[in-house]
Backbone as CSV, one residue per row, in Angstrom:
resi,resn,N_x,N_y,N_z,CA_x,CA_y,CA_z,C_x,C_y,C_z
1,UNK,35.852,-54.213,40.091,35.060,-53.488,41.028,34.215,-54.445,41.900
2,UNK,33.579,-55.447,41.340,32.805,-56.378,42.086,33.626,-57.567,42.622
3,UNK,33.271,-58.035,43.773,33.964,-59.258,44.287,33.205,-60.518,44.021
4,UNK,31.860,-60.418,44.105,31.052,-61.596,43.894,29.620,-61.224,43.529
5,UNK,28.947,-62.199,42.935,27.515,-62.024,42.639,26.853,-63.322,43.026
6,UNK,25.638,-63.167,43.579,24.869,-64.399,44.030,23.514,-64.325,43.423
7,UNK,23.043,-65.402,42.812,21.637,-65.445,42.290,20.948,-66.690,42.965
8,UNK,19.689,-66.569,43.077,18.902,-67.631,43.653,18.484,-68.706,42.680
9,UNK,18.200,-69.854,43.228,17.628,-70.993,42.475,16.658,-71.763,43.287
10,UNK,15.719,-72.394,42.621,14.762,-73.338,43.279,15.130,-74.737,42.991
11,UNK,16.046,-74.990,42.039,16.482,-76.331,41.682,17.984,-76.345,41.478
12,UNK,18.738,-76.641,42.517,20.182,-76.583,42.546,20.772,-77.505,41.518
13,UNK,20.206,-78.674,41.323,20.720,-79.656,40.310,20.610,-79.078,38.921
14,UNK,19.495,-78.494,38.580,19.330,-77.945,37.253,20.205,-76.703,37.067
15,UNK,20.375,-75.911,38.098,21.242,-74.757,38.056,22.713,-75.202,37.830
16,UNK,23.097,-76.270,38.447,24.501,-76.753,38.332,24.757,-77.175,36.856
17,UNK,23.801,-77.816,36.241,24.014,-78.218,34.848,24.193,-77.005,33.972
18,UNK,23.312,-75.972,34.156,23.430,-74.772,33.394,24.707,-74.023,33.615
19,UNK,25.050,-73.775,34.852,26.244,-72.930,35.172,27.529,-73.650,34.966
20,UNK,27.547,-75.014,35.120,28.794,-75.782,34.775,29.053,-75.584,33.306
21,UNK,28.018,-75.591,32.463,28.190,-75.466,31.048,28.589,-74.050,30.596
22,UNK,27.838,-73.019,31.121,28.091,-71.664,30.681,29.382,-71.069,31.291
23,UNK,29.644,-71.403,32.521,30.888,-70.852,33.129,32.067,-71.679,32.709
24,UNK,31.848,-72.959,32.297,32.910,-73.801,31.797,33.457,-73.201,30.481
25,UNK,32.572,-72.585,29.680,33.061,-71.917,28.414,34.085,-70.828,28.779
26,UNK,33.957,-70.194,29.962,34.883,-69.115,30.396,36.055,-69.715,31.116
27,UNK,36.191,-71.070,31.203,37.380,-71.660,31.887,37.185,-71.843,33.382
28,UNK,35.990,-71.568,33.875,35.771,-71.707,35.308,35.474,-73.185,35.582
29,UNK,36.181,-73.734,36.566,36.056,-75.145,36.860,34.830,-75.476,37.702
30,UNK,34.791,-76.690,38.193,33.642,-77.167,38.978,33.525,-76.329,40.244
31,UNK,32.295,-76.204,40.694,32.052,-75.253,41.865,32.432,-75.990,43.150
32,UNK,32.663,-75.182,44.171,32.760,-75.643,45.466,31.277,-75.832,45.942
33,UNK,30.951,-77.046,46.438,29.545,-77.281,46.838,29.404,-77.089,48.320
34,UNK,28.758,-76.006,48.705,28.428,-75.663,50.067,27.124,-76.337,50.407
35,UNK,27.158,-77.616,50.753,25.929,-78.340,51.003,25.176,-77.866,52.241
36,UNK,25.890,-77.334,53.199,25.214,-76.882,54.423,24.311,-75.695,54.126
37,UNK,24.649,-74.903,53.120,23.820,-73.747,52.732,23.165,-73.868,51.379
38,UNK,23.159,-75.073,50.778,22.546,-75.279,49.466,23.041,-74.300,48.389
39,UNK,24.378,-74.172,48.286,24.963,-73.223,47.360,26.014,-73.871,46.543
40,UNK,26.258,-73.335,45.365,27.406,-73.647,44.484,28.248,-72.429,44.331
41,UNK,29.534,-72.547,44.562,30.400,-71.411,44.551,31.444,-71.594,43.449
42,UNK,31.333,-70.781,42.406,32.231,-70.806,41.270,33.348,-69.785,41.446
43,UNK,34.569,-70.234,41.412,35.673,-69.314,41.649,36.490,-69.026,40.351
44,UNK,36.841,-67.775,40.154,37.718,-67.415,39.092,38.840,-66.596,39.728
45,UNK,39.888,-66.308,38.955,40.958,-65.542,39.548,40.576,-64.169,40.097
46,UNK,39.532,-63.580,39.545,39.176,-62.213,39.946,37.791,-62.064,40.682
47,UNK,36.971,-63.087,40.624,35.646,-62.966,41.277,35.020,-64.294,41.646
48,UNK,33.880,-64.224,42.251,33.138,-65.390,42.690,31.732,-65.247,42.246
49,UNK,31.173,-66.346,41.748,29.769,-66.389,41.338,29.086,-67.505,42.125
50,UNK,28.049,-67.167,42.802,27.332,-68.071,43.740,25.903,-68.262,43.233
51,UNK,25.437,-69.502,43.193,24.034,-69.799,42.945,23.539,-70.718,43.998
52,UNK,22.441,-70.348,44.625,21.948,-71.184,45.691,20.500,-70.920,46.090
53,UNK,20.029,-71.751,46.987,18.649,-71.560,47.468,18.736,-70.417,48.527
54,UNK,17.696,-69.510,48.521,17.784,-68.409,49.470,17.939,-68.904,50.895
55,UNK,18.770,-68.243,51.624,19.039,-68.628,53.073,17.845,-68.438,53.975
56,UNK,16.852,-67.572,53.498,15.706,-67.328,54.371,14.586,-68.417,54.195
57,UNK,14.821,-69.420,53.280,13.911,-70.454,53.112,12.761,-70.165,52.134
58,UNK,12.687,-68.897,51.680,11.670,-68.546,50.748,12.031,-68.944,49.331
59,UNK,11.075,-69.048,48.417,11.398,-69.410,47.038,12.273,-68.333,46.399
60,UNK,13.221,-68.766,45.554,14.032,-67.868,44.784,13.183,-67.152,43.695
61,UNK,13.406,-65.904,43.457,12.773,-65.145,42.414,13.879,-64.338,41.682
62,UNK,13.682,-64.061,40.397,14.698,-63.264,39.696,14.472,-61.772,39.897
63,UNK,15.448,-60.985,39.714,15.364,-59.545,39.888,14.740,-58.921,38.629
64,UNK,13.607,-58.251,38.841,13.046,-57.540,37.759,13.865,-56.339,37.439
65,UNK,14.410,-56.320,36.225,15.268,-55.253,35.831,16.767,-55.494,36.082
66,UNK,17.047,-56.606,36.750,18.449,-56.961,37.062,19.087,-57.808,36.017
67,UNK,20.373,-57.632,35.766,21.134,-58.404,34.886,22.514,-58.684,35.426
68,UNK,23.033,-59.870,35.274,24.408,-60.213,35.680,25.230,-60.362,34.438
69,UNK,26.288,-59.530,34.266,27.124,-59.512,33.090,28.439,-60.257,33.314
70,UNK,28.849,-61.039,32.293,30.117,-61.750,32.270,30.981,-61.217,31.152
71,UNK,32.261,-60.958,31.530,33.261,-60.503,30.539,33.688,-61.678,29.624
72,UNK,33.728,-61.419,28.319,34.124,-62.368,27.326,35.291,-61.854,26.556
73,UNK,36.243,-62.748,26.284,37.444,-62.346,25.566,37.191,-62.071,24.110
74,UNK,36.338,-62.754,23.440,36.112,-62.627,22.009,34.652,-62.803,21.686
75,UNK,34.208,-62.351,20.468,32.876,-62.601,20.017,32.545,-64.139,19.953
76,UNK,33.561,-64.927,19.585,33.389,-66.390,19.456,33.052,-66.990,20.871
77,UNK,33.641,-66.458,21.912,33.317,-66.957,23.283,31.879,-66.488,23.643
78,UNK,31.494,-65.344,23.230,30.132,-64.919,23.459,29.169,-65.932,22.832
79,UNK,29.427,-66.276,21.596,28.512,-67.269,20.883,28.591,-68.604,21.549
80,UNK,29.759,-69.101,21.945,29.853,-70.412,22.638,29.133,-70.402,23.931
81,UNK,29.267,-69.320,24.701,28.546,-69.183,25.976,27.058,-69.283,25.790
82,UNK,26.556,-68.512,24.785,25.109,-68.527,24.487,24.657,-69.886,24.039
83,UNK,25.403,-70.549,23.183,25.020,-71.868,22.749,24.995,-72.873,23.883
84,UNK,26.007,-72.824,24.798,26.056,-73.724,25.925,24.843,-73.476,26.866
85,UNK,24.469,-72.227,27.081,23.338,-71.941,27.831,22.032,-72.476,27.306
86,UNK,21.798,-72.288,25.990,20.609,-72.797,25.350,20.572,-74.340,25.463
87,UNK,21.733,-74.937,25.260,21.765,-76.441,25.284,21.601,-77.031,26.662
88,UNK,21.714,-76.201,27.693,21.638,-76.707,29.075,20.560,-76.022,29.907
89,UNK,19.474,-75.725,29.270,18.254,-75.283,30.003,17.981,-73.839,30.018
90,UNK,18.806,-72.996,29.427,18.592,-71.544,29.357,17.728,-71.156,28.200
91,UNK,17.240,-69.965,28.233,16.411,-69.389,27.084,16.964,-68.109,26.695
92,UNK,16.947,-67.847,25.390,17.523,-66.608,24.904,16.556,-65.470,25.172
93,UNK,17.001,-64.324,25.404,16.167,-63.118,25.561,16.897,-61.955,24.939
94,UNK,16.169,-60.843,24.870,16.686,-59.655,24.148,16.883,-59.919,22.663
95,UNK,17.801,-59.252,22.017,18.118,-59.468,20.588,19.037,-60.668,20.485
96,UNK,19.121,-61.249,19.281,20.077,-62.344,19.066,21.528,-61.925,19.427
97,UNK,22.439,-62.841,19.710,23.797,-62.466,19.956,24.369,-61.691,18.769
98,UNK,25.170,-60.692,19.133,25.735,-59.876,18.073,26.239,-58.532,18.444
99,UNK,26.804,-57.784,17.486,27.358,-56.504,17.726,26.156,-55.422,17.904
100,UNK,26.344,-54.614,18.827,25.348,-53.567,19.120,25.950,-52.245,18.616
101,UNK,25.503,-51.701,17.492,26.063,-50.511,16.913,26.070,-49.294,17.847
102,UNK,25.071,-49.172,18.698,24.961,-48.001,19.605,26.173,-47.892,20.549
103,UNK,26.680,-49.042,20.986,27.818,-48.947,21.953,29.075,-49.731,21.533
104,UNK,28.996,-50.466,20.379,30.108,-51.203,19.932,30.420,-52.515,20.608
105,UNK,29.574,-52.898,21.573,29.766,-54.140,22.300,29.205,-55.332,21.533
106,UNK,29.821,-56.469,21.737,29.267,-57.746,21.207,28.600,-58.468,22.369
107,UNK,27.264,-58.574,22.277,26.503,-59.081,23.447,25.620,-60.331,23.114
108,UNK,25.307,-61.046,24.197,24.274,-62.106,24.099,23.632,-62.156,25.515
109,UNK,22.361,-62.414,25.449,21.557,-62.457,26.705,20.895,-63.853,26.802
110,UNK,20.875,-64.329,28.072,20.125,-65.548,28.391,19.354,-65.357,29.698
111,UNK,18.368,-66.208,29.895,17.782,-66.381,31.227,18.120,-67.785,31.600
112,UNK,18.590,-67.948,32.855,18.924,-69.255,33.407,17.621,-70.014,33.684
113,UNK,17.717,-71.272,34.109,16.470,-72.037,34.317,15.530,-71.440,35.367
114,UNK,16.059,-70.557,36.277,15.180,-69.882,37.253,14.731,-68.503,36.795
115,UNK,15.101,-68.064,35.660,14.693,-66.743,35.099,15.677,-65.624,35.394
116,UNK,16.805,-65.883,35.987,17.806,-64.827,36.165,18.343,-64.385,34.828
117,UNK,18.459,-63.108,34.591,18.927,-62.600,33.325,20.418,-62.437,33.360
118,UNK,21.079,-62.989,32.319,22.576,-62.988,32.278,22.955,-62.358,30.892
119,UNK,24.120,-61.774,30.905,24.719,-61.138,29.668,26.118,-61.590,29.464
120,UNK,26.457,-61.907,28.262,27.859,-62.090,27.852,28.272,-60.850,27.104
121,UNK,29.385,-60.181,27.486,29.751,-58.912,26.879,31.244,-58.909,26.497
122,UNK,31.468,-58.705,25.248,32.822,-58.510,24.714,32.950,-57.046,24.328
123,UNK,34.026,-56.396,24.792,34.256,-54.986,24.429,35.450,-55.039,23.436
124,UNK,35.190,-54.743,22.188,36.335,-54.738,21.193,37.319,-53.671,21.610
125,UNK,38.531,-53.834,21.267,39.620,-52.887,21.581,39.408,-51.600,20.767
């Protein structure tokens, strides 16, 4: 349903370290570096994830109440994604990674170095 998601950063180098690690767990390669617009563009076969400095020149802020969710193939990938994020400047939020009995999803949440809230979601068959 979605084609792309874009989140803001105030430190592109720090964001690159974090997203190279977390998106690398999903098999996403190095980003296209749009230096003219201070953006990193991560491409997958089905979508695009962009992180960059706001084009209006104002500081980046995270969305209060917003979450960006990433599809994970297995619970093990959820755990690896979460660990990569913690090791590369992210902070855990919400409950620890694990199965949520209310909906049957296996989830993990992180905040990136700029405070953007991210979710790893595996839907068991």
